[in-house]
C-alpha positions in Angstrom: 111.9 113.3 100.7 111.2 109.5 100.6 113.9 107.1 99.6 113.1 105.1 96.5 114.9 102.1 95.2 115.7 101.0 91.7 116.9 97.6 90.9 117.8 96.8 87.3 118.6 93.3 86.0 120.8 93.3 82.7 118.9 96.3 81.3 116.0 93.9 80.8 114.0 94.2 84.0 113.5 97.1 86.4 111.9 97.3 89.8 111.1 100.7 91.4 109.7 101.5 94.8 107.8 104.6 96.0 105.8 104.8 92.8 102.5 106.8 93.3 101.1 106.6 89.8 101.8 106.0 86.1 100.9 108.9 83.9 101.3 107.0 80.6 103.3 104.3 78.9 103.8 102.7 75.5 106.5 100.3 74.1 109.2 103.1 74.3 108.4 105.2 77.3 106.9 104.8 80.9 106.2 108.0 82.8 106.2 107.1 86.4 105.5 109.4 89.5 107.5 108.8 92.6 106.8 110.3 96.0 108.8 113.6 95.2 109.7 113.5 91.6 109.0 111.9 88.2 110.9 109.1 86.4 110.9 108.5 82.6 111.9 105.0 81.6 112.9 104.9 78.0 113.6 101.8 75.8 112.1 99.3 73.4 109.4 96.8 73.8 108.6 98.0 77.4 105.7 96.6 79.2 104.6 96.8 82.8 104.6 93.4 84.6 103.5 94.6 88.1 101.9 98.0 89.2 100.9 98.0 92.8 100.2 101.4 94.1 99.3 100.3 97.6 102.9 98.9 97.9 104.3 101.7 95.6 106.0 99.0 93.3 106.4 99.0 89.6 108.1 96.2 87.7 108.7 96.6 84.0 110.4 94.5 81.4 111.9 95.3 77.9 115.1 96.8 76.5 115.8 99.6 79.1 117.9 102.3 77.6 117.7 105.3 79.9 116.2 106.6 83.1 115.6 110.3 83.5 114.4 112.1 86.7 112.0 115.0 86.1 110.5 117.6 88.5 107.0 117.2 89.5 104.6 119.9 88.6 103.5 121.9 91.7 99.8 121.1 92.5 97.8 124.3 92.8 95.0 124.7 95.2 91.6 125.3 93.8 91.4 128.5 95.8 94.7 129.8 94.1 93.0 129.3 90.6 90.3 131.8 91.5 92.7 134.4 92.9 94.3 135.1 89.4 
């Protein structure tokens, strides 16, 4: 399990490391995938300022109301799909 870091400034700006992708976002939700799990950022007027997947860094601004961790869906191998 990789360590990730979250830095929040006055519930207005958040910086997250070990981000591997962003599944989707709008002004109320950002769905980010970390190395080992997912992270849902909820709030108002959210926007992504920086997304650098090479560095694994996400910076978002807005009115941050909640952070929720989610389990990542297990990736199925192509061969496993045909065995069913």
